[in-house]
CHARMM-style PDB file with segment names, atoms N, HN, CA, C and O in Angstrom:
ATOM      1  N   MET     1       0.830  -1.224   0.005  1.00  0.00      PROA
ATOM      2  CA  MET     1      -0.013   0.039  -0.007  1.00  0.00      PROA
ATOM      3  C   MET     1       0.872   1.252   0.028  1.00  0.00      PROA
ATOM      4  O   MET     1       0.640   2.175  -0.753  1.00  0.00      PROA
ATOM      5  N   LEU     2       1.861   1.315   0.871  1.00  0.00      PROA
ATOM      6  HN  LEU     2       2.050   0.565   1.506  1.00  0.00      PROA
ATOM      7  CA  LEU     2       2.798   2.485   0.963  1.00  0.00      PROA
ATOM      8  C   LEU     2       3.542   2.651  -0.329  1.00  0.00      PROA
ATOM      9  O   LEU     2       3.734   3.769  -0.806  1.00  0.00      PROA
ATOM     10  N   LYS     3       3.956   1.561  -0.890  1.00  0.00      PROA
ATOM     11  HN  LYS     3       3.800   0.653  -0.503  1.00  0.00      PROA
ATOM     12  CA  LYS     3       4.751   1.607  -2.115  1.00  0.00      PROA
ATOM     13  C   LYS     3       3.928   2.182  -3.288  1.00  0.00      PROA
ATOM     14  O   LYS     3       4.444   2.913  -4.133  1.00  0.00      PROA
ATOM     15  N   LYS     4       2.701   1.843  -3.304  1.00  0.00      PROA
ATOM     16  HN  LYS     4       2.282   1.249  -2.617  1.00  0.00      PROA
ATOM     17  CA  LYS     4       1.701   2.405  -4.291  1.00  0.00      PROA
ATOM     18  C   LYS     4       1.563   3.874  -4.201  1.00  0.00      PROA
ATOM     19  O   LYS     4       1.589   4.606  -5.191  1.00  0.00      PROA
ATOM     20  N   GLU     5       1.408   4.307  -2.914  1.00  0.00      PROA
ATOM     21  HN  GLU     5       1.388   3.712  -2.110  1.00  0.00      PROA
ATOM     22  CA  GLU     5       1.262   5.734  -2.668  1.00  0.00      PROA
ATOM     23  C   GLU     5       2.515   6.500  -3.029  1.00  0.00      PROA
ATOM     24  O   GLU     5       2.404   7.618  -3.533  1.00  0.00      PROA
ATOM     25  N   ILE     6       3.626   5.997  -2.814  1.00  0.00      PROA
ATOM     26  HN  ILE     6       3.717   5.090  -2.405  1.00  0.00      PROA
ATOM     27  CA  ILE     6       4.940   6.653  -3.158  1.00  0.00      PROA
ATOM     28  C   ILE     6       5.069   6.716  -4.668  1.00  0.00      PROA
ATOM     29  O   ILE     6       5.531   7.726  -5.200  1.00  0.00      PROA
ATOM     30  N   LEU     7       4.667   5.646  -5.384  1.00  0.00      PROA
ATOM     31  HN  LEU     7       4.292   4.826  -4.952  1.00  0.00      PROA
ATOM     32  CA  LEU     7       4.699   5.734  -6.836  1.00  0.00      PROA
ATOM     33  C   LEU     7       3.776   6.789  -7.433  1.00  0.00      PROA
ATOM     34  O   LEU     7       4.102   7.484  -8.395  1.00  0.00      PROA
ATOM     35  N   ILE     8       2.590   6.868  -6.798  1.00  0.00      PROA
ATOM     36  HN  ILE     8       2.325   6.303  -6.016  1.00  0.00      PROA
ATOM     37  CA  ILE     8       1.606   7.898  -7.264  1.00  0.00      PROA
ATOM     38  C   ILE     8       2.148   9.290  -7.065  1.00  0.00      PROA
ATOM     39  O   ILE     8       2.081  10.119  -7.973  1.00  0.00      PROA
ATOM     40  N   VAL     9       2.719   9.579  -5.817  1.00  0.00      PROA
ATOM     41  HN  VAL     9       2.773   8.906  -5.079  1.00  0.00      PROA
ATOM     42  CA  VAL     9       3.314  10.870  -5.601  1.00  0.00      PROA
ATOM     43  C   VAL     9       4.438  11.180  -6.568  1.00  0.00      PROA
ATOM     44  O   VAL     9       4.475  12.281  -7.117  1.00  0.00      PROA
ATOM     45  N   LEU    10       5.332  10.278  -6.793  1.00  0.00      PROA
ATOM     46  HN  LEU    10       5.302   9.384  -6.347  1.00  0.00      PROA
ATOM     47  CA  LEU    10       6.406  10.453  -7.755  1.00  0.00      PROA
ATOM     48  C   LEU    10       5.876  10.707  -9.158  1.00  0.00      PROA
ATOM     49  O   LEU    10       6.376  11.573  -9.876  1.00  0.00      PROA
ATOM     50  N   PHE    11       4.873   9.953  -9.535  1.00  0.00      PROA
ATOM     51  HN  PHE    11       4.467   9.250  -8.952  1.00  0.00      PROA
ATOM     52  CA  PHE    11       4.316  10.114 -10.893  1.00  0.00      PROA
ATOM     53  C   PHE    11       3.745  11.545 -11.022  1.00  0.00      PROA
ATOM     54  O   PHE    11       3.989  12.206 -12.031  1.00  0.00      PROA
ATOM     55  N   VAL    12       3.007  12.021 -10.040  1.00  0.00      PROA
ATOM     56  HN  VAL    12       2.809  11.485  -9.220  1.00  0.00      PROA
ATOM     57  CA  VAL    12       2.456  13.380 -10.109  1.00  0.00      PROA
ATOM     58  C   VAL    12       3.570  14.412 -10.059  1.00  0.00      PROA
ATOM     59  O   VAL    12       3.497  15.401 -10.788  1.00  0.00      PROA
ATOM     60  N   ALA    13       4.618  14.230  -9.223  1.00  0.00      PROA
ATOM     61  HN  ALA    13       4.677  13.426  -8.631  1.00  0.00      PROA
ATOM     62  CA  ALA    13       5.694  15.121  -9.176  1.00  0.00      PROA
ATOM     63  C   ALA    13       6.427  15.321 -10.507  1.00  0.00      PROA
ATOM     64  O   ALA    13       6.797  16.434 -10.882  1.00  0.00      PROA
ATOM     65  N   PHE    14       6.625  14.163 -11.220  1.00  0.00      PROA
ATOM     66  HN  PHE    14       6.324  13.259 -10.915  1.00  0.00      PROA
ATOM     67  CA  PHE    14       7.355  14.258 -12.457  1.00  0.00      PROA
ATOM     68  C   PHE    14       6.437  14.577 -13.665  1.00  0.00      PROA
ATOM     69  O   PHE    14       6.934  15.019 -14.701  1.00  0.00      PROA
ATOM     70  N   THR    15       5.151  14.366 -13.550  1.00  0.00      PROA
ATOM     71  HN  THR    15       4.748  14.007 -12.708  1.00  0.00      PROA
ATOM     72  CA  THR    15       4.291  14.708 -14.584  1.00  0.00      PROA
ATOM     73  C   THR    15       3.858  16.184 -14.563  1.00  0.00      PROA
ATOM     74  O   THR    15       3.698  16.807 -15.613  1.00  0.00      PROA
ATOM     75  N   PHE    16       3.678  16.717 -13.385  1.00  0.00      PROA
ATOM     76  HN  PHE    16       3.808  16.210 -12.532  1.00  0.00      PROA
ATOM     77  CA  PHE    16       3.233  18.098 -13.237  1.00  0.00      PROA
ATOM     78  C   PHE    16       4.222  18.848 -12.380  1.00  0.00      PROA
ATOM     79  O   PHE    16       3.903  19.171 -11.236  1.00  0.00      PROA
ATOM     80  N   PRO    17       5.437  19.149 -12.890  1.00  0.00      PROA
ATOM     81  CA  PRO    17       6.495  19.793 -12.131  1.00  0.00      PROA
ATOM     82  C   PRO    17       6.071  21.158 -11.573  1.00  0.00      PROA
ATOM     83  O   PRO    17       6.519  21.547 -10.495  1.00  0.00      PROA
ATOM     84  N   GLU    18       5.204  21.894 -12.307  1.00  0.00      PROA
ATOM     85  HN  GLU    18       4.840  21.578 -13.184  1.00  0.00      PROA
ATOM     86  CA  GLU    18       4.822  23.239 -11.831  1.00  0.00      PROA
ATOM     87  C   GLU    18       4.001  23.138 -10.582  1.00  0.00      PROA
ATOM     88  O   GLU    18       3.954  24.100  -9.816  1.00  0.00      PROA
ATOM     89  N   ALA    19       3.360  22.040 -10.337  1.00  0.00      PROA
ATOM     90  HN  ALA    19       3.399  21.259 -10.960  1.00  0.00      PROA
ATOM     91  CA  ALA    19       2.605  21.886  -9.101  1.00  0.00      PROA
ATOM     92  C   ALA    19       3.546  21.621  -7.907  1.00  0.00      PROA
ATOM     93  O   ALA    19       3.234  21.955  -6.764  1.00  0.00      PROA
ATOM     94  N   VAL    20       4.709  21.009  -8.214  1.00  0.00      PROA
ATOM     95  HN  VAL    20       4.962  20.738  -9.143  1.00  0.00      PROA
ATOM     96  CA  VAL    20       5.695  20.734  -7.143  1.00  0.00      PROA
ATOM     97  C   VAL    20       6.509  21.873  -6.801  1.00  0.00      PROA
ATOM     98  O   VAL    20       6.865  22.071  -5.639  1.00  0.00      PROA
ATOM     99  N   GLU    21       6.850  22.705  -7.852  1.00  0.00      PROA
ATOM    100  HN  GLU    21       6.561  22.545  -8.796  1.00  0.00      PROA
ATOM    101  CA  GLU    21       7.677  23.830  -7.658  1.00  0.00      PROA
ATOM    102  C   GLU    21       6.976  24.948  -6.940  1.00  0.00      PROA
ATOM    103  O   GLU    21       7.638  25.725  -6.252  1.00  0.00      PROA
ATOM    104  N   ALA    22       5.717  25.069  -7.056  1.00  0.00      PROA
ATOM    105  HN  ALA    22       5.180  24.437  -7.615  1.00  0.00      PROA
ATOM    106  CA  ALA    22       4.800  26.083  -6.422  1.00  0.00      PROA
ATOM    107  C   ALA    22       5.326  27.480  -6.755  1.00  0.00      PROA
ATOM    108  O   ALA    22       5.273  27.909  -7.908  1.00  0.00      PROA
ATOM    109  N   GLN    23       5.833  28.188  -5.743  1.00  0.00      PROA
ATOM    110  HN  GLN    23       5.876  27.841  -4.806  1.00  0.00      PROA
ATOM    111  CA  GLN    23       6.204  29.626  -5.911  1.00  0.00      PROA
ATOM    112  C   GLN    23       7.737  29.810  -5.961  1.00  0.00      PROA
ATOM    113  O   GLN    23       8.220  30.898  -5.650  1.00  0.00      PROA
ATOM    114  N   CYS    24       8.507  28.786  -6.341  1.00  0.00      PROA
ATOM    115  HN  CYS    24       8.115  27.901  -6.593  1.00  0.00      PROA
ATOM    116  CA  CYS    24       9.914  28.847  -6.253  1.00  0.00      PROA
ATOM    117  C   CYS    24      10.498  29.972  -7.124  1.00  0.00      PROA
ATOM    118  O   CYS    24      11.388  30.700  -6.685  1.00  0.00      PROA
ATOM    119  N   SER    25       9.996  30.107  -8.349  1.00  0.00      PROA
ATOM    120  HN  SER    25       9.273  29.516  -8.705  1.00  0.00      PROA
ATOM    121  CA  SER    25      10.489  31.159  -9.228  1.00  0.00      PROA
ATOM    122  C   SER    25      10.229  32.503  -8.695  1.00  0.00      PROA
ATOM    123  O   SER    25      11.033  33.420  -8.856  1.00  0.00      PROA
ATOM    124  N   MET    26       9.068  32.641  -8.036  1.00  0.00      PROA
ATOM    125  HN  MET    26       8.414  31.895  -7.906  1.00  0.00      PROA
ATOM    126  CA  MET    26       8.748  33.921  -7.457  1.00  0.00      PROA
ATOM    127  C   MET    26       9.627  34.311  -6.263  1.00  0.00      PROA
ATOM    128  O   MET    26      10.062  35.453  -6.112  1.00  0.00      PROA
ATOM    129  N   CYS    27       9.841  33.376  -5.492  1.00  0.00      PROA
ATOM    130  HN  CYS    27       9.488  32.448  -5.614  1.00  0.00      PROA
ATOM    131  CA  CYS    27      10.772  33.544  -4.280  1.00  0.00      PROA
ATOM    132  C   CYS    27      12.187  33.836  -4.837  1.00  0.00      PROA
ATOM    133  O   CYS    27      12.854  34.748  -4.348  1.00  0.00      PROA
ATOM    134  N   ARG    28      12.629  33.111  -5.802  1.00  0.00      PROA
ATOM    135  HN  ARG    28      12.086  32.370  -6.198  1.00  0.00      PROA
ATOM    136  CA  ARG    28      13.936  33.293  -6.353  1.00  0.00      PROA
ATOM    137  C   ARG    28      14.080  34.715  -6.905  1.00  0.00      PROA
ATOM    138  O   ARG    28      15.092  35.366  -6.644  1.00  0.00      PROA
ATOM    139  N   ALA    29      13.122  35.200  -7.640  1.00  0.00      PROA
ATOM    140  HN  ALA    29      12.300  34.672  -7.852  1.00  0.00      PROA
ATOM    141  CA  ALA    29      13.182  36.535  -8.210  1.00  0.00      PROA
ATOM    142  C   ALA    29      13.204  37.631  -7.160  1.00  0.00      PROA
ATOM    143  O   ALA    29      13.886  38.639  -7.347  1.00  0.00      PROA
ATOM    144  N   VAL    30      12.493  37.469  -6.083  1.00  0.00      PROA
ATOM    145  HN  VAL    30      11.940  36.650  -5.931  1.00  0.00      PROA
ATOM    146  CA  VAL    30      12.451  38.417  -4.983  1.00  0.00      PROA
ATOM    147  C   VAL    30      13.864  38.420  -4.286  1.00  0.00      PROA
ATOM    148  O   VAL    30      14.452  39.468  -4.019  1.00  0.00      PROA
ATOM    149  N   LEU    31      14.346  37.211  -4.022  1.00  0.00      PROA
ATOM    150  HN  LEU    31      13.868  36.360  -4.238  1.00  0.00      PROA
ATOM    151  CA  LEU    31      15.606  37.134  -3.302  1.00  0.00      PROA
ATOM    152  C   LEU    31      16.793  37.622  -4.119  1.00  0.00      PROA
ATOM    153  O   LEU    31      17.718  38.222  -3.572  1.00  0.00      PROA
ATOM    154  N   GLU    32      16.774  37.368  -5.432  1.00  0.00      PROA
ATOM    155  HN  GLU    32      16.022  36.881  -5.876  1.00  0.00      PROA
ATOM    156  CA  GLU    32      17.905  37.831  -6.284  1.00  0.00      PROA
ATOM    157  C   GLU    32      17.851  39.280  -6.542  1.00  0.00      PROA
ATOM    158  O   GLU    32      18.897  39.852  -6.850  1.00  0.00      PROA
ATOM    159  N   SER    33      16.736  39.943  -6.450  1.00  0.00      PROA
ATOM    160  HN  SER    33      15.886  39.478  -6.201  1.00  0.00      PROA
ATOM    161  CA  SER    33      16.581  41.364  -6.838  1.00  0.00      PROA
ATOM    162  C   SER    33      17.032  42.252  -5.618  1.00  0.00      PROA
ATOM    163  O   SER    33      17.288  43.444  -5.794  1.00  0.00      PROA
ATOM    164  N   GLU    34      17.120  41.691  -4.446  1.00  0.00      PROA
ATOM    165  HN  GLU    34      16.912  40.724  -4.303  1.00  0.00      PROA
ATOM    166  CA  GLU    34      17.457  42.520  -3.271  1.00  0.00      PROA
ATOM    167  C   GLU    34      18.948  42.806  -3.334  1.00  0.00      PROA
ATOM    168  O   GLU    34      19.767  41.947  -3.662  1.00  0.00      PROA
ATOM    169  N   GLU    35      19.261  44.057  -3.004  1.00  0.00      PROA
ATOM    170  HN  GLU    35      18.595  44.754  -2.738  1.00  0.00      PROA
ATOM    171  CA  GLU    35      20.636  44.505  -3.109  1.00  0.00      PROA
ATOM    172  C   GLU    35      21.581  43.927  -2.008  1.00  0.00      PROA
ATOM    173  O   GLU    35      22.686  43.482  -2.319  1.00  0.00      PROA
ATOM    174  N   GLY    36      21.151  43.939  -0.764  1.00  0.00      PROA
ATOM    175  HN  GLY    36      20.253  44.301  -0.512  1.00  0.00      PROA
ATOM    176  CA  GLY    36      22.068  43.493   0.271  1.00  0.00      PROA
ATOM    177  C   GLY    36      22.105  41.989   0.518  1.00  0.00      PROA
ATOM    178  O   GLY    36      22.968  41.488   1.240  1.00  0.00      PROA
ATOM    179  N   GLN    37      21.134  41.257  -0.105  1.00  0.00      PROA
ATOM    180  HN  GLN    37      20.433  41.664  -0.691  1.00  0.00      PROA
ATOM    181  CA  GLN    37      21.015  39.782   0.021  1.00  0.00      PROA
ATOM    182  C   GLN    37      20.746  39.385   1.471  1.00  0.00      PROA
ATOM    183  O   GLN    37      21.010  38.239   1.835  1.00  0.00      PROA
ATOM    184  N   ASN    38      20.239  40.269   2.303  1.00  0.00      PROA
ATOM    185  HN  ASN    38      20.024  41.200   2.008  1.00  0.00      PROA
ATOM    186  CA  ASN    38      20.019  39.895   3.716  1.00  0.00      PROA
ATOM    187  C   ASN    38      18.896  38.889   3.798  1.00  0.00      PROA
ATOM    188  O   ASN    38      18.970  37.936   4.573  1.00  0.00      PROA
ATOM    189  N   THR    39      17.819  39.096   2.980  1.00  0.00      PROA
ATOM    190  HN  THR    39      17.759  39.871   2.351  1.00  0.00      PROA
ATOM    191  CA  THR    39      16.713  38.142   3.024  1.00  0.00      PROA
ATOM    192  C   THR    39      17.081  36.828   2.523  1.00  0.00      PROA
ATOM    193  O   THR    39      16.611  35.812   3.035  1.00  0.00      PROA
ATOM    194  N   ALA    40      17.941  36.791   1.497  1.00  0.00      PROA
ATOM    195  HN  ALA    40      18.323  37.616   1.081  1.00  0.00      PROA
ATOM    196  CA  ALA    40      18.399  35.514   0.982  1.00  0.00      PROA
ATOM    197  C   ALA    40      19.225  34.710   2.036  1.00  0.00      PROA
ATOM    198  O   ALA    40      19.117  33.494   2.187  1.00  0.00      PROA
ATOM    199  N   LYS    41      20.038  35.495   2.727  1.00  0.00      PROA
ATOM    200  HN  LYS    41      20.126  36.483   2.604  1.00  0.00      PROA
ATOM    201  CA  LYS    41      20.891  34.844   3.784  1.00  0.00      PROA
ATOM    202  C   LYS    41      19.956  34.258   4.895  1.00  0.00      PROA
ATOM    203  O   LYS    41      20.181  33.166   5.416  1.00  0.00      PROA
ATOM    204  N   GLY    42      18.909  35.040   5.218  1.00  0.00      PROA
ATOM    205  HN  GLY    42      18.726  35.927   4.794  1.00  0.00      PROA
ATOM    206  CA  GLY    42      17.980  34.576   6.278  1.00  0.00      PROA
ATOM    207  C   GLY    42      17.211  33.307   5.825  1.00  0.00      PROA
ATOM    208  O   GLY    42      17.010  32.365   6.592  1.00  0.00      PROA
ATOM    209  N   ILE    43      16.804  33.334   4.565  1.00  0.00      PROA
ATOM    210  HN  ILE    43      16.967  34.099   3.942  1.00  0.00      PROA
ATOM    211  CA  ILE    43      16.068  32.162   4.012  1.00  0.00      PROA
ATOM    212  C   ILE    43      16.973  30.915   4.030  1.00  0.00      PROA
ATOM    213  O   ILE    43      16.538  29.821   4.390  1.00  0.00      PROA
ATOM    214  N   ASN    44      18.315  31.121   3.610  1.00  0.00      PROA
ATOM    215  HN  ASN    44      18.669  32.009   3.318  1.00  0.00      PROA
ATOM    216  CA  ASN    44      19.159  30.009   3.631  1.00  0.00      PROA
ATOM    217  C   ASN    44      19.487  29.480   5.002  1.00  0.00      PROA
ATOM    218  O   ASN    44      19.648  28.275   5.192  1.00  0.00      PROA
ATOM    219  N   ASP    45      19.588  30.399   5.980  1.00  0.00      PROA
ATOM    220  HN  ASP    45      19.457  31.379   5.826  1.00  0.00      PROA
ATOM    221  CA  ASP    45      19.764  29.972   7.420  1.00  0.00      PROA
ATOM    222  C   ASP    45      18.521  29.158   7.840  1.00  0.00      PROA
ATOM    223  O   ASP    45      18.660  28.114   8.476  1.00  0.00      PROA
ATOM    224  N   GLY    46      17.381  29.601   7.509  1.00  0.00      PROA
ATOM    225  HN  GLY    46      17.269  30.450   6.991  1.00  0.00      PROA
ATOM    226  CA  GLY    46      16.129  28.884   7.876  1.00  0.00      PROA
ATOM    227  C   GLY    46      16.078  27.491   7.244  1.00  0.00      PROA
ATOM    228  O   GLY    46      15.651  26.522   7.871  1.00  0.00      PROA
ATOM    229  N   ILE    47      16.506  27.421   6.043  1.00  0.00      PROA
ATOM    230  HN  ILE    47      16.854  28.208   5.534  1.00  0.00      PROA
ATOM    231  CA  ILE    47      16.586  26.069   5.348  1.00  0.00      PROA
ATOM    232  C   ILE    47      17.507  25.103   6.119  1.00  0.00      PROA
ATOM    233  O   ILE    47      17.198  23.928   6.322  1.00  0.00      PROA
ATOM    234  N   VAL    48      18.650  25.664   6.534  1.00  0.00      PROA
ATOM    235  HN  VAL    48      18.901  26.618   6.370  1.00  0.00      PROA
ATOM    236  CA  VAL    48      19.654  24.836   7.193  1.00  0.00      PROA
ATOM    237  C   VAL    48      19.023  24.349   8.526  1.00  0.00      PROA
ATOM    238  O   VAL    48      19.133  23.170   8.861  1.00  0.00      PROA
ATOM    239  N   TYR    49      18.376  25.238   9.270  1.00  0.00      PROA
ATOM    240  HN  TYR    49      18.286  26.196   8.998  1.00  0.00      PROA
ATOM    241  CA  TYR    49      17.782  24.862  10.579  1.00  0.00      PROA
ATOM    242  C   TYR    49      16.700  23.762  10.357  1.00  0.00      PROA
ATOM    243  O   TYR    49      16.648  22.764  11.076  1.00  0.00      PROA
ATOM    244  N   LEU    50      15.859  23.986   9.348  1.00  0.00      PROA
ATOM    245  HN  LEU    50      15.901  24.797   8.763  1.00  0.00      PROA
ATOM    246  CA  LEU    50      14.797  23.032   9.114  1.00  0.00      PROA
ATOM    247  C   LEU    50      15.363  21.702   8.662  1.00  0.00      PROA
ATOM    248  O   LEU    50      14.781  20.663   8.971  1.00  0.00      PROA
ATOM    249  N   MET    51      16.490  21.691   7.933  1.00  0.00      PROA
ATOM    250  HN  MET    51      16.964  22.535   7.682  1.00  0.00      PROA
ATOM    251  CA  MET    51      17.089  20.479   7.474  1.00  0.00      PROA
ATOM    252  C   MET    51      17.810  19.709   8.643  1.00  0.00      PROA
ATOM    253  O   MET    51      17.802  18.478   8.672  1.00  0.00      PROA
ATOM    254  N   ALA    52      18.421  20.457   9.588  1.00  0.00      PROA
ATOM    255  HN  ALA    52      18.428  21.457   9.564  1.00  0.00      PROA
ATOM    256  CA  ALA    52      19.135  19.831  10.621  1.00  0.00      PROA
ATOM    257  C   ALA    52      18.285  19.242  11.766  1.00  0.00      PROA
ATOM    258  O   ALA    52      18.693  18.269  12.399  1.00  0.00      PROA
ATOM    259  N   ILE    53      17.156  19.807  12.018  1.00  0.00      PROA
ATOM    260  HN  ILE    53      16.825  20.598  11.503  1.00  0.00      PROA
ATOM    261  CA  ILE    53      16.333  19.332  13.167  1.00  0.00      PROA
ATOM    262  C   ILE    53      15.946  17.901  13.049  1.00  0.00      PROA
ATOM    263  O   ILE    53      16.108  17.188  14.039  1.00  0.00      PROA
ATOM    264  N   PRO    54      15.450  17.391  11.947  1.00  0.00      PROA
ATOM    265  CA  PRO    54      15.093  15.980  11.905  1.00  0.00      PROA
ATOM    266  C   PRO    54      16.320  15.071  12.092  1.00  0.00      PROA
ATOM    267  O   PRO    54      16.170  14.013  12.702  1.00  0.00      PROA
ATOM    268  N   TYR    55      17.505  15.411  11.611  1.00  0.00      PROA
ATOM    269  HN  TYR    55      17.627  16.271  11.115  1.00  0.00      PROA
ATOM    270  CA  TYR    55      18.700  14.613  11.814  1.00  0.00      PROA
ATOM    271  C   TYR    55      19.062  14.577  13.317  1.00  0.00      PROA
ATOM    272  O   TYR    55      19.464  13.549  13.863  1.00  0.00      PROA
ATOM    273  N   ILE    56      18.903  15.715  13.931  1.00  0.00      PROA
ATOM    274  HN  ILE    56      18.577  16.549  13.488  1.00  0.00      PROA
ATOM    275  CA  ILE    56      19.202  15.755  15.426  1.00  0.00      PROA
ATOM    276  C   ILE    56      18.211  14.860  16.155  1.00  0.00      PROA
ATOM    277  O   ILE    56      18.604  14.044  16.988  1.00  0.00      PROA
ATOM    278  N   LEU    57      16.922  15.011  15.843  1.00  0.00      PROA
ATOM    279  HN  LEU    57      16.603  15.674  15.166  1.00  0.00      PROA
ATOM    280  CA  LEU    57      16.008  14.174  16.482  1.00  0.00      PROA
ATOM    281  C   LEU    57      16.157  12.696  16.311  1.00  0.00      PROA
ATOM    282  O   LEU    57      15.979  11.927  17.255  1.00  0.00      PROA
ATOM    283  N   VAL    58      16.502  12.272  15.036  1.00  0.00      PROA
ATOM    284  HN  VAL    58      16.647  12.898  14.269  1.00  0.00      PROA
ATOM    285  CA  VAL    58      16.733  10.885  14.811  1.00  0.00      PROA
ATOM    286  C   VAL    58      17.972  10.423  15.577  1.00  0.00      PROA
ATOM    287  O   VAL    58      17.979   9.314  16.111  1.00  0.00      PROA
ATOM    288  N   PHE    59      19.017  11.246  15.643  1.00  0.00      PROA
ATOM    289  HN  PHE    59      19.012  12.147  15.209  1.00  0.00      PROA
ATOM    290  CA  PHE    59      20.244  10.840  16.448  1.00  0.00      PROA
ATOM    291  C   PHE    59      19.853  10.709  17.902  1.00  0.00      PROA
ATOM    292  O   PHE    59      20.253   9.737  18.542  1.00  0.00      PROA
ATOM    293  N   LEU    60      19.062  11.673  18.481  1.00  0.00      PROA
ATOM    294  HN  LEU    60      18.737  12.463  17.961  1.00  0.00      PROA
ATOM    295  CA  LEU    60      18.682  11.452  19.897  1.00  0.00      PROA
ATOM    296  C   LEU    60      17.876  10.264  20.200  1.00  0.00      PROA
ATOM    297  O   LEU    60      18.085   9.602  21.217  1.00  0.00      PROA
ATOM    298  N   VAL    61      16.927   9.961  19.317  1.00  0.00      PROA
ATOM    299  HN  VAL    61      16.757  10.498  18.491  1.00  0.00      PROA
ATOM    300  CA  VAL    61      16.107   8.776  19.491  1.00  0.00      PROA
ATOM    301  C   VAL    61      16.935   7.557  19.413  1.00  0.00      PROA
ATOM    302  O   VAL    61      16.801   6.673  20.260  1.00  0.00      PROA
ATOM    303  N   GLY    62      17.843   7.452  18.378  1.00  0.00      PROA
ATOM    304  HN  GLY    62      17.952   8.170  17.690  1.00  0.00      PROA
ATOM    305  CA  GLY    62      18.777   6.333  18.236  1.00  0.00      PROA
ATOM    306  C   GLY    62      19.681   6.168  19.403  1.00  0.00      PROA
ATOM    307  O   GLY    62      19.893   5.050  19.873  1.00  0.00      PROA
ATOM    308  N   TRP    63      20.224   7.255  19.891  1.00  0.00      PROA
ATOM    309  HN  TRP    63      20.052   8.163  19.510  1.00  0.00      PROA
ATOM    310  CA  TRP    63      21.093   7.181  21.048  1.00  0.00      PROA
ATOM    311  C   TRP    63      20.374   6.695  22.269  1.00  0.00      PROA
ATOM    312  O   TRP    63      20.927   5.919  23.047  1.00  0.00      PROA
ATOM    313  N   ARG    64      19.122   7.144  22.460  1.00  0.00      PROA
ATOM    314  HN  ARG    64      18.673   7.775  21.827  1.00  0.00      PROA
ATOM    315  CA  ARG    64      18.335   6.695  23.618  1.00  0.00      PROA
ATOM    316  C   ARG    64      17.965   5.227  23.487  1.00  0.00      PROA
ATOM    317  O   ARG    64      18.020   4.510  24.486  1.00  0.00      PROA
ATOM    318  N   VAL    65      17.584   4.735  22.292  1.00  0.00      PROA
ATOM    319  HN  VAL    65      17.539   5.317  21.480  1.00  0.00      PROA
ATOM    320  CA  VAL    65      17.332   3.330  22.091  1.00  0.00      PROA
ATOM    321  C   VAL    65      18.591   2.498  22.352  1.00  0.00      PROA
ATOM    322  O   VAL    65      18.524   1.436  22.972  1.00  0.00      PROA
ATOM    323  N   PHE    66      19.729   2.987  21.877  1.00  0.00      PROA
ATOM    324  HN  PHE    66      19.783   3.850  21.373  1.00  0.00      PROA
ATOM    325  CA  PHE    66      20.995   2.281  22.145  1.00  0.00      PROA
ATOM    326  C   PHE    66      21.297   2.141  23.597  1.00  0.00      PROA
ATOM    327  O   PHE    66      21.710   1.076  24.054  1.00  0.00      PROA
ATOM    328  N   LYS    67      21.089   3.243  24.359  1.00  0.00      PROA
ATOM    329  HN  LYS    67      20.754   4.109  23.988  1.00  0.00      PROA
ATOM    330  CA  LYS    67      21.307   3.138  25.802  1.00  0.00      PROA
ATOM    331  C   LYS    67      20.368   2.173  26.494  1.00  0.00      PROA
ATOM    332  O   LYS    67      20.782   1.459  27.407  1.00  0.00      PROA
ATOM    333  N   ILE    68      19.060   2.137  26.060  1.00  0.00      PROA
ATOM    334  HN  ILE    68      18.724   2.717  25.318  1.00  0.00      PROA
ATOM    335  CA  ILE    68      18.124   1.208  26.644  1.00  0.00      PROA
ATOM    336  C   ILE    68      18.527  -0.217  26.329  1.00  0.00      PROA
ATOM    337  O   ILE    68      18.517  -1.075  27.211  1.00  0.00      PROA
ATOM    338  N   MET    69      18.896  -0.491  25.025  1.00  0.00      PROA
ATOM    339  HN  MET    69      18.904   0.206  24.308  1.00  0.00      PROA
ATOM    340  CA  MET    69      19.263  -1.803  24.640  1.00  0.00      PROA
ATOM    341  C   MET    69      20.533  -2.280  25.320  1.00  0.00      PROA
ATOM    342  O   MET    69      20.692  -3.481  25.537  1.00  0.00      PROA
ATOM    343  N   LYS    70      21.439  -1.380  25.661  1.00  0.00      PROA
ATOM    344  HN  LYS    70      21.310  -0.404  25.485  1.00  0.00      PROA
ATOM    345  CA  LYS    70      22.708  -1.683  26.255  1.00  0.00      PROA
ATOM    346  C   LYS    70      22.522  -2.183  27.697  1.00  0.00      PROA
ATOM    347  O   LYS    70      23.297  -3.004  28.188  1.00  0.00      PROA
ATOM    348  N   GLU    71      21.460  -1.661  28.371  1.00  0.00      PROA
ATOM    349  HN  GLU    71      20.830  -0.994  27.973  1.00  0.00      PROA
ATOM    350  CA  GLU    71      21.178  -2.028  29.739  1.00  0.00      PROA
ATOM    351  C   GLU    71      20.551  -3.368  29.930  1.00  0.00      PROA
ATOM    352  OT1 GLU    71      20.275  -3.764  31.063  1.00  0.00      PROA
TER     353      GLU     71
END
């Protein structure tokens, strides 16, 4: 069941790329047009934080499971 859902999502993503990209071109135009690039730096920092948090959570859960299994 899950494999079928993943295939459907991938099919839609590759068939209708404009639906997946959403507002990317708009955001890119706004960020590139700014002179100081402060907004772009802020957006990039936000992306890094959003990307790092799941990895940190998985590490903490794995570490906790390891400690429990060790005892």
